[in-house]
C-alpha positions as CSV (number, residue, x, y, z in Angstrom):
1,X,-31.4,10.5,-28.0
2,X,-30.7,8.1,-25.1
3,X,-27.2,7.3,-23.9
4,X,-28.0,4.6,-21.4
5,X,-25.0,3.2,-19.4
6,X,-25.5,-0.2,-17.9
7,X,-22.3,-0.9,-15.9
8,X,-19.5,0.9,-14.1
9,X,-17.2,-0.4,-16.8
10,X,-19.2,1.6,-19.3
11,X,-18.5,4.8,-17.4
12,X,-15.1,4.1,-16.0
13,X,-13.3,2.2,-18.7
14,X,-9.8,2.3,-19.9
15,X,-6.5,0.5,-19.4
16,X,-6.2,-0.9,-15.9
17,X,-9.6,0.1,-14.6
18,X,-10.8,-3.3,-13.4
19,X,-11.2,-5.2,-10.1
20,X,-7.5,-5.1,-9.2
21,X,-7.6,-1.4,-9.8
22,X,-10.1,-1.0,-7.0
23,X,-7.9,-2.9,-4.6
24,X,-4.9,-0.7,-5.6
25,X,-7.1,2.4,-5.0
26,X,-7.9,1.1,-1.5
27,X,-4.2,0.7,-0.7
28,X,-3.6,4.3,-1.8
29,X,-6.5,5.5,0.5
30,X,-5.0,3.6,3.4
31,X,-1.6,5.2,2.7
32,X,-3.3,8.7,2.4
33,X,-4.9,8.1,5.8
34,X,-1.5,7.5,7.4
35,X,-0.2,10.8,5.8
36,X,-3.2,13.0,6.7
37,X,-2.5,16.5,7.9
38,X,-5.4,16.7,10.4
39,X,-8.2,14.5,11.8
40,X,-10.8,15.7,9.3
41,X,-8.7,14.7,6.3
42,X,-7.9,11.4,8.1
43,X,-11.6,10.7,8.4
44,X,-12.1,11.5,4.7
45,X,-9.6,8.8,3.9
46,X,-11.0,6.3,6.4
47,X,-14.4,6.7,4.7
48,X,-13.0,6.6,1.2
49,X,-11.1,3.4,2.2
50,X,-14.2,1.6,3.5
51,X,-16.3,2.5,0.5
52,X,-13.5,1.4,-1.9
53,X,-13.2,-1.9,0.0
54,X,-16.9,-2.5,-0.4
55,X,-16.5,-1.7,-4.1
56,X,-13.8,-4.4,-4.2
57,X,-16.4,-7.0,-3.1
58,X,-19.0,-5.6,-5.5
59,X,-16.6,-5.7,-8.4
60,X,-15.4,-9.2,-7.5
61,X,-18.9,-10.5,-7.5
62,X,-20.0,-8.9,-10.7
63,X,-16.7,-9.4,-12.7
64,X,-15.4,-12.7,-11.4
65,X,-18.2,-14.7,-9.8
66,X,-21.5,-13.9,-11.6
67,X,-20.3,-15.4,-14.9
68,X,-19.6,-18.8,-13.1
69,X,-22.2,-21.5,-13.2
70,X,-22.3,-21.9,-9.4
71,X,-23.3,-18.2,-9.1
72,X,-26.0,-18.2,-11.9
73,X,-29.1,-16.5,-10.6
74,X,-27.4,-15.6,-7.3
75,X,-27.5,-12.0,-5.9
76,X,-24.6,-10.0,-4.6
77,X,-25.9,-10.5,-1.1
78,X,-25.1,-14.2,-1.4
79,X,-21.5,-13.2,-1.9
80,X,-21.5,-10.6,0.9
81,X,-22.9,-13.3,3.2
82,X,-20.0,-15.6,2.2
83,X,-17.5,-12.8,2.8
84,X,-18.9,-12.3,6.3
85,X,-18.2,-15.9,7.2
86,X,-14.9,-16.1,5.3
87,X,-13.1,-13.0,6.6
88,X,-14.2,-10.8,9.5
89,X,-11.9,-7.9,8.5
90,X,-13.2,-7.7,4.9
91,X,-16.8,-7.8,6.1
92,X,-16.5,-5.2,8.8
93,X,-15.3,-2.8,6.1
94,X,-18.3,-3.6,3.9
95,X,-20.5,-3.1,6.9
96,X,-18.9,0.3,7.7
97,X,-19.3,1.4,4.1
98,X,-23.0,0.7,4.2
99,X,-23.3,2.7,7.5
100,X,-21.5,5.6,5.8
101,X,-23.4,5.5,2.5
102,X,-27.0,5.3,4.0
103,X,-28.2,8.1,6.2
104,X,-31.2,6.0,7.5
105,X,-30.0,2.5,7.3
106,X,-32.7,0.0,8.4
107,X,-30.2,-2.8,9.1
108,X,-27.6,-1.4,11.5
109,X,-24.0,-2.5,11.5
110,X,-23.7,-6.0,12.9
111,X,-19.9,-6.1,13.4
112,X,-18.7,-2.5,13.9
113,X,-19.9,-0.5,16.9
114,X,-17.8,2.5,16.2
115,X,-15.1,3.8,13.8
116,X,-13.2,6.6,15.4
117,X,-10.0,8.3,16.2
118,X,-8.6,7.7,19.7
119,X,-6.9,10.9,20.7
120,X,-4.0,11.1,23.0
121,X,-1.6,13.8,24.1
122,X,1.8,12.1,24.1
123,X,3.3,14.5,26.7
124,X,0.4,13.5,29.1
125,X,0.4,9.8,28.2
126,X,4.0,8.7,27.5
127,X,3.3,5.1,28.5
128,X,0.5,4.9,25.9
129,X,2.4,6.6,23.0
130,X,5.5,4.4,23.7
131,X,3.4,1.2,23.4
132,X,1.8,2.0,20.0
133,X,3.5,1.3,16.8
134,X,4.0,4.6,15.0
135,X,2.8,3.1,11.7
136,X,-0.7,2.9,13.2
137,X,-1.2,6.4,14.5
138,X,-1.1,9.9,13.1
139,X,0.6,12.9,14.6
140,X,-1.0,16.3,14.3
141,X,0.9,19.4,15.4
142,X,-1.0,21.6,17.8
143,X,-0.2,24.3,20.2
144,X,0.9,22.6,23.3
145,X,2.9,19.8,21.9
146,X,0.8,18.0,19.3
147,X,-1.6,15.1,19.6
148,X,-1.7,11.6,18.3
149,X,-4.9,10.2,16.6
150,X,-5.2,6.5,16.4
151,X,-7.7,5.2,13.8
152,X,-9.7,2.5,15.6
153,X,-12.7,0.2,15.2
154,X,-14.7,-0.9,18.1
155,X,-16.6,-4.1,17.3
156,X,-19.8,-5.4,18.9
157,X,-17.9,-8.6,19.8
158,X,-15.4,-6.6,21.9
159,X,-12.6,-7.7,19.6
160,X,-11.4,-4.2,18.8
161,X,-8.5,-3.3,16.6
162,X,-6.4,-0.6,14.9
163,X,-8.2,0.5,11.7
164,X,-4.9,0.2,9.8
165,X,-4.4,-3.4,10.8
166,X,-7.9,-4.3,9.8
167,X,-7.4,-2.6,6.5
168,X,-4.0,-4.3,5.8
169,X,-5.4,-7.7,6.7
170,X,-8.4,-7.2,4.5
171,X,-6.3,-6.1,1.5
172,X,-4.0,-9.2,1.9
173,X,-7.1,-11.4,2.1
174,X,-8.6,-9.9,-1.1
175,X,-5.2,-10.3,-2.9
176,X,-5.3,-14.0,-2.1
177,X,-9.0,-14.4,-3.0
178,X,-9.7,-17.3,-5.3
179,X,-13.2,-17.5,-7.0
180,X,-13.3,-21.3,-6.7
181,X,-13.2,-21.0,-2.9
182,X,-16.4,-18.8,-2.7
183,X,-19.8,-20.3,-2.3
184,X,-23.2,-18.6,-2.3
185,X,-24.6,-18.3,1.2
186,X,-27.7,-17.1,2.9
187,X,-27.6,-14.7,5.9
188,X,-27.3,-17.6,8.4
189,X,-24.2,-19.0,6.6
190,X,-25.9,-21.9,4.8
191,X,-25.0,-22.7,1.3
192,X,-27.7,-21.0,-0.9
């Protein structure tokens, strides 16, 4: 007896489990990151967030675009290529997700150089801690006064940013996504 499942919807079905659900899940992961009790838990939520944001792209392609005539016979990579050229924030999260999921990735990250927590000791760096919006950093109590961890992404381009800002901008972009605006692209950004 074979019980073959062909799509995620066959496995994860039920009311509300669709493409918008994945975006809502991503928002919850970003909120959880900002409420993390320690750096290890914060990293867990950072990784969960990037993987979920990559799933948003995957689900968008398979559920919204693939049925359209323009996308007939096109691969998911054609959509990912379009995302790369349409929104840098959304793509860097897809890129980081692939880095996280594949232990021996043959094609290294093209946008993200590093995803990390910048650690500061507020008592030793009052000028830094006063300049950073508290909604972008995490405070972890420690002996000696606590430390702040700032989730950060260093990009190859040198255009570095707070992880939280990248995440919020990418979520806003996906919420405004319109299938009619997307076009299949090759890796060079040419219409495929």
